[in-house]
N, C-alpha and C positions, 0 to 999 in steps of 0.2 A: 791634357785636360784644358778645357777652354774656360775664360773668365766665370761664366755663369756656372759651370760644374763645381768650380772652386767656391764660389760663393754660398751654393746650396749646401756643400760638404759642411762649411763653416757655420752657416745658419742652422742645419741639423744637428750639429754637435751642441750648439748653446741651448736648442730647444731639448734635446736629450737631457742636459744636465739640468735644465728647469723642471722638466718632468720627474726626474729622478729624485730632486730635492723636494718636489712636491709629494712623492709618494711616501717619501721617509718621513716628513712632517706631518702628513695625514696619518699615517701608522701611529707615530708617536702620540698624536692628539686622541686616537680611537684607543690605545692603550691607557693613556691617561684618564680618559672618560670612564672606561670600564673598571679601572681601579677606583676612581671615585664613587663609583655606582655600587661598590661593596660595603661602604659606610652608610648606616641607617641615616643619619641627620643630614648629610650632604644629599643623598637620594631624594630624601623629602622634598628638597628644593628643587633639584634637576629635572625630576619625573613628575608632571603634574598628575598621573594617576596613583601615584603613592599615597597621596594624602586621602584618597577615597578607599585604601584598603584599612583593615583593621578588624574590630569585632564586629559580627553580623548585626545587622539593624534589625531588631524585632519590633515591628510596627505594632504588634499586639501588646506588647508591654509598655510601649510608649503611650497606648491609648488608655490603658489600665491605670497609669500612674499619672496622666496628664490632669492638670488641675482646670484645665479650662472646658472639660466636659462635665464637670459638677459632680456629685456624690454617686449617682445613678447611670454607671457606664456598662453594666452588664446586658442591657438590652441591646448594646450593639453586637453581642457576641452570641447573641440567642439562638442562632442557627448554624454557628462555627464551633467544630470538633476536629482535633487532630490528635494524632500519634506521633512520637519522635522515637526513633528506633536507633540502637547504633550496635555495631559488630564488636563484641569484648573479646572473642578467642575465636580461633580459626581464620581460614582464608576465604576471602570474598571474591566476587561478588556474589550476593546472594539475590535471589528475586522475591521480592514482597509482594503479595498478591492481594487485592482487595475485592472480594466476591468473585475469584478465580481469575480476575483480569490483572495482568501486570500493572502494579502502581510505581515501582522504582526499583533500583538495584542498591542494594546495601553494601558498601564497602568500608573503605577506612575513614568515610565521613559520616555524621549522623543524617539520617533520612526523615523528613517530615512528610507525613501523610495526612491529607485531609480527608475526613470520613463523614458519613451519615450514620444515624443511629441504626442499629442492627446490621451494618456492614460485617461482614467476615474477613478477618484479616490473618493472612497467613505467610509463612516464610519458607521458602524451598530453596533447598542449598545441598551440596554434596560434601561428605566427610573428607577431610584431609589428613594424611599420614595416620588414617583409622580414628581420628580424634573429631568428636562432632563441634559444631559451630555453634557460639553461643551468642544470642542476641538479646540485649537488654533494652526495655522500655525506658527511655530516659524519661520523657516528661508526656502527659495527655494534657487536654484542654476540653472541658464541658462533658467529660467521660467519667463514669463511675468504675467501669473495667473496660479495657485492661488497666492496670495501675502501674504508676511510675515506681521502677524498682524490680518488676517481674522480669525473671531471666527464662528465656527460651532457649533450648538445645534442639539443633535439627541435624539428622544425619543422612540426608538424601531424599526423603520424601518430603511431602508437604507437611508442616507442622503448624497446628492452630496458635496463633498469638491470642485471639479472642474475638468474641463479638463485641461491637461498638454499644455499650450500654450507657445512655445519657445520664447525666448526673441529677435528673429533674425528680 
């Protein structure tokens, strides 16, 4: 071996050791970071998006309770109607239809559907293990019918939740 080959071998061994140490340190830092992210208080400061998570923002409730708008707030919601549904029993997803057009899929999370007076709301789903799915109307806004607390059982065909009847 000549002089340059020996110098290259000695230099490459140093570089290999340096890279191996760098990989080990990086792996240790990665594992430490992942362990720290499992704690809620630490994750709040390490992850910028964590502070944005939490309770869903309900802008309508904010407007209804806001003191800046004065006492007459109902005019803001004159033409705003919604129905909030949740799947209580059975397997999802179930298709929620508004006037025969798919308005969303109902799964483990509640589904909020904006409607107009006179709209026909239906749920379509299949039985799982011979048991029907049960859908509950959690809340409504501006509607007399369907009412919050109504339970609807569906077993494969379209089942009527109700006509959107305004509360006027």
